[in-house]
C-alpha positions, 0 to 999 in steps of 0.5 A: 568310583563308578560301579553302576551296572546297566540293566538294559533288557535288550542285551540280556542273554545276548552273547559276546565273543572277545578274541584276545585277552589284552587290555582292549578285550578286558575293557570291552568286557567291562563296558559290555557289563557296565554300559551294555546290559550284558550278563558276565555269563554271556561274555567269552574271552578267547586267549591264545596264551595261558595268561591274560593281559597281552603286553601288560605283563609281569612274571617271575620270582626273586630267584629265577629273575623277574621279567616285564617285556615293556614299560608303559607310562600314563599321564593324567590328562591324556588317558581319559578312557583308561581312567573311565574304565578303571573307575568301574573296577574295584581295587582288591586292596582298598575301598576305592577303584583301580583308578583311585589306587593309581592316583593315590600311589602317584600322589604319595610317590611323585616322579621328577627325574634328575638324570634323564640324559647321561653322556659317554663321560658318565655326566648328567646332562642339562636335559632342560636345554632341548638343544634346538636351533632355529631350523629345528623349531621351524621344522617342529612347527611345520610338522604340527601345521601339516595335515596328515593327508599331505604327509602321507607315507613320509618318514620322521627323518624326511621332516628334520635335519641332522641337527634335530636328531642330535638334540637332547629333545630327540634323545628324550622323545624317542626313548620315552615313546620308542620312535626310530628315525624311519618311523611314520611322520604322521604318527610323530605329528600325532604324538606331538599334538597329543602330548604337547603338554609334556614338552615343558617337563619331558626332561623330568617326566613329571607328568608320568603316572605309574601303577604301584606294581607292574601293570599285570599285577596292578591292573590286569589281575584285578580286572580279570578277577572282577570279570570272572566274578561277574561270570565272564568265561576265560578260555586260555590256550584257545587260538582264534585263526579265522572267522566265517561270514554270512553268505560271503562267497555270494556277496558282490564286492560292493556288498562286502564293503558296505552291506551288513557283514555278519560273523557266523562262526569263529575258527579256533584251535587248542593244540592239535584240536580244531573246532568252531564256535557258532555265533548266533543272530544276536551275538557280537564278536570283538577281535583284537588284530595283530600283536606287537608282542608276537614271537617274543623270545626270552633269554637268560643270564647266559644266553641272548634271546632268539629273534623269530622273523617268521610269525610262529606264534599266531599273533598275526594269523587271524588278521591275515586270514580276515584281510584276505576275505574282507577288503575293509580290514586293512593290510597287516603286511604293512606292520608285520612285513619288516622286522628290522624296522620294528624290533627292539630288546628289553631287559629286567634286572633282579637285584638281590642286593641293594648295592646298585640301587643305592649307587644309582640313587646317590648318583641321580638323586632319585630313589626307586620309583621317583625318577624316570628313564635314564638314557645313555645318549651316546651309547651305541645301543641307545640304552635306557633304564628305569628303577621302579618302586619296590616291590614291583612284583606281587610277592617280591621279597623285601630287599630285592629290587628290579631295574627295567631297561631297553635298547633301540639300536640292538644291532650295533656293538657295545662300547664295552661288550664286543657284541651287538645287544641282540647277540648279548646274554643278560650278564653281558648287557649288565656289564655294558650297563655298569660301564655306561654308568661308570660303576665298574668298581662294583661290577663283580658284586652286582653280577654275583647278586643279580639275574638279567633276563633279556627279551627280544620283541620283533614287532614292538614298534610295528604300529609306527610303520609308515602307512596309507589311510586304509592300512588300518581298519575302522573299529566298526568296519562299514556295514558290519552288523555284529563285528568290531576290531580292537587294539593297536592296529585299528584306526582312531583319528587323532589318537596315538598308538603304542598306548594303553589309552588307544586300546581302551578307546578302541574298546569304547568305540567298539561296544558303543558302536555295535550296541548303538549306545548314546554314551559319550566317549571322552574327548581326546585331550589336545594341549593346544586348545588349553591356553596355559598349556599351549603357552608353556609348551611354546615357551619350552619349544622356543628356549 
């Protein structure tokens, strides 16, 4: 465990303001203390919600129902920045670090999915057969070999034939990472390069690492507790909507792009109260831009969640306001301008009877926590589920289980429910699921003992939207003196968005960049440069 804390004198009594309480800001705060010599009492985290963690969430109880909006999967090889940061935060329940806790859990409970794909006859498919023909293989290799600048704003569907999109590979790849056919070919290429090592095991998801509980309880809460113990101030319910820049109105366009841009004040509101935080000459500001969980709406057993299209909760406000002032801060409208291309819906089933979990275990051969996504390949909603290890939530009673799932095609009618997924209540989603499994004989008992909470996420895959190179800003925009940006909508060459690793890596670039530290940022993992990995991946592609 790396718990050494820098005592670098120049940064003592210097303040840091972090906008957003997600994993990017939490990681930046850890790095400021560990590597930057900051005192925790000089770090302030502003979060619009009443809870930290951003997309890493987990809430509810056994009676009302548990809920997580998303399901994130980590890998040992590729998440090097994440492990670096978690190795510096102590585990509340053990002698080691949070990294040690995650690795120990996965050593004890290893994943090997036996039922990755299921067809309309409820048969488990041989997912080891990726279903490629010669043209598919050639198209994959062509995409890997094509530079990003030549792909430009192409869609994934521009790069492959219909046969590819009917393959087992695409059913598994798209549901593991949440790709749609219209998403960016550049992002697809990055994913293929970044996760090439997963090709031989995509059908088992054996490379996936999970936390003992949901990632809020396992990661966010202990990080928050450790930071609070260091004196970091969390200001919840504090929405940052704008910033002032030094003499910005008098700057020439060249100066705005290149010369020492400095934040002087942060505009906030809490309810109807508006106020400014003044930023001193030596202070630093780190701002998380955009939000893939903005305007999340939650339904219940009897009601479908609403779909908000008009950016009500403020998750995009700050970036839109800053981008109007600073040309180098990108174009948020590229990512929040088409809800129908970025939305999907998830659901969490709380089971107060082991009946369904035991039936799934008998069907799949996987006990809770040992399988992966089970995808119903022919379902109109392209529904997938996973049964996590129990307990999955802090305080979850013995004998209570959960299932998490989501659908990619939420505007199509179900096979067994005469509604789209977006129009369906939690109970109706459960009905569709039970029929997709072929478990109609226990449907009424499962309904009686379960609660299903559906969640609508309008912008959840917005970071995959087709884009131009300048649509995402650099982590440290050129010429800025005290300002860096974090999260999923910044540009980190070669790395992949929609991962926790991306957010943590952005925090490293931001902290080390603004402080001019010489600390080495762990290299981005590329399986193609490792001969054994490259050979095994090539063999999987060619079979």
